[in-house]
C-alpha positions as CSV (number, residue, x, y, z in Angstrom):
1,M,-1.1,47.1,80.7
2,S,-2.5,50.2,82.3
3,A,-0.7,53.3,83.7
4,L,-2.3,56.4,85.1
5,P,-0.9,59.8,85.8
6,S,-0.7,61.2,89.3
7,G,-4.1,62.0,90.8
8,A,-6.0,59.5,88.6
9,S,-8.1,56.6,90.0
10,A,-6.3,53.4,90.7
11,A,-5.7,51.0,87.8
12,P,-6.2,47.2,88.0
13,P,-3.0,45.2,88.7
14,P,-0.8,44.9,85.6
15,R,-1.1,41.7,83.6
16,L,1.7,39.2,84.1
17,P,4.0,38.8,81.1
18,R,3.5,36.0,78.7
19,D,5.5,35.1,75.6
20,R,3.8,34.5,72.2
21,H,2.9,31.0,73.2
22,G,1.0,32.1,76.3
23,R,3.8,31.0,78.7
24,H,5.0,33.1,81.6
25,P,8.7,34.1,81.1
26,A,11.2,33.1,83.8
27,G,10.9,35.2,86.9
28,V,7.1,35.7,86.8
29,S,4.6,33.3,88.3
30,P,0.8,33.8,88.4
31,D,0.6,31.8,91.7
32,S,3.6,33.0,93.6
33,P,4.2,36.8,94.2
34,G,7.6,36.1,95.6
35,G,9.1,36.6,99.1
36,T,11.6,39.1,100.3
37,L,13.7,40.7,97.7
38,D,17.0,38.9,97.4
39,T,19.3,42.0,97.4
40,A,22.5,39.9,97.5
41,K,21.6,38.3,94.2
42,L,20.3,41.6,92.7
43,F,23.6,43.4,93.6
44,A,25.7,40.5,92.4
45,A,23.9,40.9,89.0
46,R,24.6,44.6,89.1
47,L,28.3,43.9,89.7
48,Q,28.3,41.5,86.8
49,A,26.8,44.1,84.6
50,A,29.5,46.6,85.6
51,R,32.2,44.1,84.9
52,V,31.0,43.3,81.3
53,R,30.0,47.0,80.6
54,P,32.5,49.1,82.6
55,Y,31.5,52.3,80.8
56,L,28.0,52.0,82.3
57,A,29.3,51.4,85.9
58,T,28.6,55.0,87.1
59,A,25.0,54.8,85.9
60,L,24.4,51.3,87.2
61,F,25.5,52.2,90.7
62,A,23.6,55.4,90.6
63,L,20.3,53.5,90.3
64,H,18.5,53.0,93.6
65,P,16.5,49.7,93.8
66,V,13.0,49.7,95.3
67,E,11.2,46.5,96.1
68,S,7.8,46.4,94.4
69,R,5.3,43.6,93.7
70,Q,3.4,45.8,91.3
71,V,6.0,45.5,88.5
72,P,6.2,42.2,86.5
73,T,10.0,42.3,86.2
74,M,12.1,45.5,86.6
75,A,11.1,49.1,85.9
76,V,12.5,52.6,86.3
77,D,11.2,56.0,86.9
78,A,12.6,59.3,85.7
79,H,14.3,60.0,89.0
80,W,16.6,56.9,88.7
81,R,14.7,54.5,91.0
82,C,14.6,50.9,89.9
83,Y,11.5,49.0,90.9
84,V,12.2,45.3,91.3
85,S,9.9,42.3,91.6
86,P,11.1,39.8,94.3
87,G,9.7,36.9,92.3
88,F,11.5,38.0,89.2
89,V,14.8,38.1,91.0
90,D,14.2,34.7,92.6
91,R,13.5,33.0,89.3
92,T,16.1,34.7,87.1
93,S,19.7,33.8,86.8
94,V,22.4,36.4,87.7
95,E,23.5,36.6,84.1
96,R,20.0,37.5,82.9
97,L,19.5,39.9,85.8
98,A,22.7,41.7,84.7
99,G,21.1,42.1,81.3
100,A,18.0,43.6,82.9
101,W,20.1,46.1,84.9
102,V,21.8,47.3,81.7
103,H,18.5,47.4,79.8
104,E,16.7,49.5,82.4
105,V,19.6,52.0,83.0
106,S,19.8,52.4,79.2
107,H,16.3,53.9,79.2
108,L,17.4,56.6,81.6
109,L,20.7,57.4,80.0
110,R,19.0,57.8,76.6
111,D,16.3,60.0,78.2
112,H,13.5,57.9,76.8
113,H,11.0,59.4,79.3
114,G,11.7,63.0,78.1
115,R,11.8,62.0,74.4
116,S,8.5,60.1,74.7
117,D,6.8,63.1,76.3
118,R,8.1,65.4,73.6
119,Y,7.0,62.9,70.9
120,A,3.5,62.5,72.4
121,H,3.1,66.3,72.7
122,R,4.3,66.9,69.1
123,H,2.0,64.2,67.6
124,E,-0.9,64.7,70.1
125,L,-0.8,61.1,71.3
126,T,-2.6,60.1,74.5
127,G,-3.4,57.0,76.4
128,A,-1.6,54.0,77.8
129,A,-1.6,52.2,74.4
130,E,0.5,54.9,72.8
131,R,2.8,54.8,75.8
132,L,3.2,51.0,75.4
133,R,4.1,51.6,71.7
134,M,6.8,54.1,72.9
135,N,8.1,51.5,75.4
136,I,8.4,49.0,72.6
137,A,10.1,51.4,70.3
138,A,12.5,52.4,73.1
139,D,13.3,48.8,73.7
140,C,14.1,48.3,70.0
141,E,16.5,51.2,70.2
142,I,18.3,49.6,73.1
143,N,18.2,45.9,72.4
144,D,19.6,45.9,68.9
145,D,23.2,46.0,70.0
146,I,23.8,46.0,73.8
147,F,23.7,42.3,74.4
148,G,26.3,39.7,73.7
149,K,30.0,39.8,74.6
150,G,29.3,38.6,78.1
151,L,25.9,40.2,78.6
152,V,22.9,37.9,78.3
153,A,19.6,39.3,77.1
154,P,16.6,39.1,79.5
155,E,14.0,36.5,78.4
156,G,11.5,38.1,76.1
157,A,13.7,41.1,75.2
158,V,12.1,43.0,72.2
159,R,14.4,43.3,69.2
160,P,13.7,45.2,66.0
161,A,13.8,42.1,63.8
162,S,10.9,40.6,65.8
163,L,8.7,43.4,64.4
164,G,10.2,43.3,60.9
165,L,12.3,46.4,61.5
166,R,16.0,47.2,60.9
167,D,18.6,47.5,63.6
168,G,20.5,50.8,64.4
169,E,17.6,53.3,64.4
170,L,16.2,55.6,67.1
171,M,13.0,55.3,69.1
172,E,11.4,58.1,67.0
173,D,12.3,56.3,63.8
174,Y,10.7,53.0,65.0
175,L,7.5,54.8,66.1
176,R,6.9,55.9,62.6
177,Q,7.2,52.3,61.3
178,F,4.8,50.2,63.3
179,R,1.5,50.3,65.1
180,L,0.0,48.0,67.8
181,G,-1.9,45.0,66.4
182,P,-2.0,41.2,66.5
183,H,1.8,41.1,65.8
184,T,2.5,43.0,69.0
185,A,-0.2,41.3,71.2
186,H,2.5,39.2,72.9
187,L,4.1,42.4,74.2
188,A,1.1,43.7,76.1
189,W,2.8,42.7,79.4
190,L,5.8,45.0,78.7
191,E,6.4,47.3,81.6
192,C,9.7,49.3,81.9
193,G,8.1,52.1,83.9
194,S,7.7,55.8,83.5
195,G,11.5,56.0,82.9
196,A,10.9,54.4,79.5
197,D,7.7,56.1,78.2
198,G,7.2,59.2,80.5
199,L,3.8,58.2,81.9
200,R,3.8,58.1,85.7
201,R,2.7,54.8,87.3
202,P,0.7,54.3,90.6
203,W,3.8,52.9,92.3
204,D,6.1,55.8,91.3
205,L,7.5,57.6,94.3
206,G,7.6,60.8,92.2
207,P,9.9,63.8,92.4
208,D,9.4,64.3,96.1
209,G,9.9,60.7,97.1
210,A,12.9,59.3,98.8
211,D,16.2,58.4,97.1
212,G,15.4,60.3,93.8
213,M,18.1,62.1,91.9
214,S,17.9,65.8,91.0
215,A,18.2,66.9,87.4
216,Q,21.8,68.1,88.0
217,E,22.8,64.7,89.4
218,R,21.2,62.9,86.5
219,D,23.1,65.1,84.0
220,A,26.3,64.6,85.8
221,V,25.9,60.8,85.6
222,R,25.1,61.0,81.8
223,F,28.2,63.1,81.3
224,R,30.4,60.7,83.2
225,V,29.2,57.7,81.1
226,A,29.5,59.6,77.8
227,Q,33.0,60.6,78.8
228,G,34.0,57.0,79.4
229,I,32.6,55.9,76.1
230,V,34.2,58.6,74.1
231,G,37.5,57.9,75.8
232,H,37.4,54.2,74.9
233,P,35.2,54.0,71.8
234,G,36.4,50.6,70.8
235,N,34.7,49.0,73.8
236,A,31.1,50.3,73.2
237,P,28.6,49.4,70.5
238,R,27.7,51.8,67.7
239,G,24.5,52.9,69.3
240,W,26.3,53.9,72.5
241,R,29.0,55.8,70.6
242,R,26.3,57.7,68.8
243,W,24.6,58.5,72.1
244,A,27.8,59.6,73.7
245,E,28.6,62.1,70.9
246,E,25.2,63.6,71.2
247,A,25.6,63.8,75.0
248,F,28.7,66.0,74.4
249,H,27.1,68.0,71.6
250,P,23.3,67.8,72.3
251,P,21.0,68.6,69.4
252,Q,19.6,72.1,69.6
253,Q,16.8,73.9,67.8
254,W,19.2,75.9,65.6
255,R,20.8,72.7,64.4
256,E,17.4,71.4,63.3
257,L,16.7,74.8,61.7
258,L,19.9,74.7,59.8
259,G,19.3,71.1,58.6
260,S,15.7,72.0,57.5
261,A,16.9,75.1,55.7
262,V,19.5,73.1,53.8
263,R,16.9,70.4,53.0
264,A,14.4,73.0,51.8
265,A,16.9,74.7,49.6
266,A,18.1,71.4,48.2
267,S,14.6,70.2,47.3
268,A,13.2,73.6,46.0
269,P,11.7,73.6,42.5
270,G,14.5,73.8,39.9
271,T,17.2,72.8,42.2
272,G,19.3,69.9,40.8
273,E,17.5,69.9,37.5
274,D,19.3,69.9,34.1
275,Y,18.8,68.8,30.6
276,V,20.6,65.6,29.6
277,Y,20.8,63.6,26.4
278,G,21.2,60.2,28.3
279,R,17.5,59.8,28.0
280,P,15.8,61.6,25.0
281,A,12.7,63.6,25.6
282,R,9.4,62.0,24.5
283,R,8.8,64.9,22.3
284,S,11.7,63.9,20.1
285,A,9.3,61.8,18.0
286,A,7.6,65.0,16.9
287,V,10.9,66.3,15.5
288,P,12.2,63.8,13.0
289,G,16.0,63.7,12.7
290,A,16.6,65.6,16.0
291,V,17.2,64.3,19.5
292,L,15.8,66.5,22.3
293,P,17.2,66.4,25.8
294,S,15.0,65.5,28.7
295,L,14.8,67.3,32.1
296,R,16.3,65.1,34.8
297,R,16.6,65.7,38.5
298,R,19.9,64.8,40.2
299,P,20.9,64.9,43.9
300,A,21.6,68.5,45.0
301,R,25.2,69.4,45.7
302,V,26.1,71.7,48.6
303,V,29.3,73.8,49.2
304,V,29.9,74.9,52.7
305,V,32.0,78.1,53.0
306,I,33.5,78.4,56.4
307,D,34.7,81.8,57.7
308,T,38.3,81.2,59.0
309,S,39.2,84.8,59.6
310,G,40.9,86.1,62.8
311,S,37.6,87.2,64.3
312,V,36.2,83.6,64.4
313,S,37.2,81.6,67.6
314,D,38.5,78.1,67.7
315,A,35.2,77.0,69.4
316,E,33.2,78.5,66.5
317,L,35.4,76.6,64.0
318,G,34.7,73.4,66.0
319,S,31.0,74.2,65.8
320,A,31.3,74.8,62.1
321,L,32.7,71.3,61.6
322,L,29.8,69.8,63.6
323,E,27.5,71.7,61.2
324,V,29.2,70.2,58.2
325,A,28.5,66.7,59.6
326,A,24.9,67.8,60.3
327,I,24.5,69.0,56.7
328,S,25.8,65.7,55.4
329,R,23.2,63.9,57.5
330,A,20.5,66.3,56.1
331,L,21.4,65.1,52.6
332,G,21.0,61.5,53.6
333,G,24.6,60.9,54.6
334,R,25.9,61.6,51.0
335,R,29.4,63.0,51.8
336,D,30.2,63.1,48.1
337,L,27.6,65.8,47.7
338,V,29.1,68.1,50.2
339,G,32.1,70.4,49.5
340,V,34.0,72.4,52.1
341,L,35.7,75.8,51.3
342,P,37.7,77.7,54.0
343,C,37.8,81.4,53.4
344,D,39.1,84.5,55.2
345,A,40.1,87.5,52.9
346,A,41.0,84.9,50.2
347,A,39.3,81.6,49.3
348,G,40.9,78.2,49.4
349,R,39.7,75.5,47.2
350,V,36.6,73.3,47.5
351,R,37.3,69.9,48.9
352,T,34.8,67.1,48.8
353,L,33.8,65.7,52.2
354,C,35.0,62.1,51.7
355,G,35.6,61.1,55.3
356,D,34.9,62.5,58.7
357,A,34.3,66.3,59.0
358,A,36.9,66.4,61.8
359,G,39.6,65.8,59.2
360,V,38.9,69.0,57.3
361,E,41.7,71.5,57.4
362,L,40.5,75.1,58.2
363,L,43.4,77.4,57.3
364,G,43.1,81.2,57.6
365,G,43.4,83.9,60.2
366,G,43.4,87.2,58.3
367,G,40.6,89.5,57.4
368,T,37.2,88.6,56.1
369,D,35.7,88.8,52.6
370,L,33.3,86.0,51.9
371,R,32.6,87.4,48.5
372,A,35.7,85.6,47.4
373,G,34.3,82.4,48.9
374,F,31.1,82.9,47.1
375,A,32.9,83.3,43.8
376,R,35.1,80.3,44.3
377,A,32.2,78.1,45.3
378,L,30.2,79.1,42.2
379,E,33.2,78.4,40.0
380,S,33.6,74.8,41.3
381,R,32.5,71.9,39.2
382,P,30.0,70.4,39.3
383,R,28.3,73.7,40.1
384,P,26.7,73.7,43.6
385,D,22.9,73.9,44.0
386,V,23.1,75.3,47.5
387,V,25.8,77.4,49.1
388,V,26.0,77.5,53.0
389,L,28.0,80.1,54.7
390,L,29.1,79.6,58.3
391,T,30.3,83.0,59.6
392,D,30.3,85.6,62.4
393,G,28.8,88.1,60.0
394,Q,31.8,90.5,59.9
395,T,32.1,90.4,56.2
396,P,31.0,92.3,53.0
397,W,28.3,90.5,51.2
398,P,27.7,90.0,47.4
399,S,25.8,92.9,45.8
400,R,23.8,90.5,43.6
401,R,21.9,87.4,44.3
402,P,23.9,84.3,43.1
403,G,22.3,81.8,40.8
404,C,21.8,79.2,43.6
405,R,20.1,78.9,46.9
406,T,21.9,80.4,49.9
407,V,21.8,79.6,53.6
408,V,23.8,81.6,56.1
409,G,24.6,80.1,59.5
410,L,25.5,83.1,61.8
411,F,27.5,82.5,65.0
412,D,25.5,84.0,67.8
413,R,27.2,86.9,69.6
414,P,25.7,89.3,72.1
415,H,27.5,92.3,70.4
416,R,28.1,92.0,66.7
417,R,31.0,94.4,66.4
418,S,34.3,94.1,64.7
419,S,37.1,93.1,67.0
420,Y,39.8,93.8,64.4
421,D,38.9,97.1,62.9
422,E,40.8,99.4,65.2
423,S,40.2,102.5,63.0
424,D,36.5,102.5,63.9
425,A,35.5,101.1,67.3
426,E,31.8,101.7,66.5
427,Y,31.9,99.7,63.3
428,V,28.9,97.4,62.9
429,P,28.9,95.1,59.8
430,D,26.0,94.9,57.4
431,G,23.6,92.0,58.1
432,P,23.2,89.1,55.6
433,P,21.3,90.0,52.4
434,S,17.5,89.5,52.3
435,W,17.8,86.8,49.6
436,A,19.6,84.4,52.0
437,R,18.0,82.1,54.5
438,V,19.6,83.0,57.9
439,V,19.9,80.7,60.9
440,T,21.5,81.8,64.1
441,I,24.0,79.2,65.4
442,G,24.3,78.6,69.2
């Protein structure tokens, strides 16, 4: 397969798809390019897809079909055009066409073209081969759980198991786990278009072509679909539920910074290390009659102190709960290693995050003194290795550095002034201490 950016010389016609036995899948013939596009059959398949996956109906009907004999099956571009081969439609059942509709629109909803561009730029990847690898990884992300329950997979659909990979991971995760080689040679025909891997094709109409959607229109469609999934989560697979949550709360750079700060603090030298007698030290043989403890590393424990004073808004408290969930993911999903401590002028008690972060009670509403939260966190047992404070910064800070790593998540505000200290309208609280790692949230 070959794909060229705009302005490059024309590429040879794409190879027709073949399965691993060298046979052409249904819908592709080397001798018959197909006649006129059977739009009635194509639209019947789209209606079937909307019936079995009603939460995707908005996106399915937003796609604009374009007849093209340059694509082997169906392909999409970043502007929500769907390029369709007439021969593929003629030779494919309505049930399998419905699966192809859902597959192609999934690339666009999950922003595979944008994510592929960012991944290629970050890892300095160039060439059509790398874009094919991204297409395969994107297909693995989609195909692991969208089929079944009334939706038939298109013939030759790539699944993670066919590459020896696990289900339930993201495109970026799959890209780190496989390379092109003999085991992927049967996928060389794969062509889902620039909407799947970000590389513009010769047949793309581009941003100035007819019937393309603007960025605002695309975002509106994504939001509508995410809204439908979140409203009826029992009807959608796990991969779609995860995508919908991120569509409402998109990952931002500060969230990545907070996660990396917690991971760095949890993996720092000395963190989580202690002497234990469960396994005697090898040097015990040199001291007859004595058992010496050995130095062992255990998983780092984190206590998150959340500022619940009156100066913190409900929206900021909601953001704090999202950060607690992100911190749990940064620790490999170990909720038992995360404790939550609400604190205003007085500290509550540390509660282990056993379930969903949304179930954490955040009580408070008075003044702010996170020194009490610091002290209560350090008194908890087992003692934390990392303390994370999520606050608006309107608090006194400990005068001495605590005996553990500290990360401060500071809610971003244009004017950091006290809204509750009426005696001094010009009051500006002290910034976080220099020994704390500070990340601005929002």
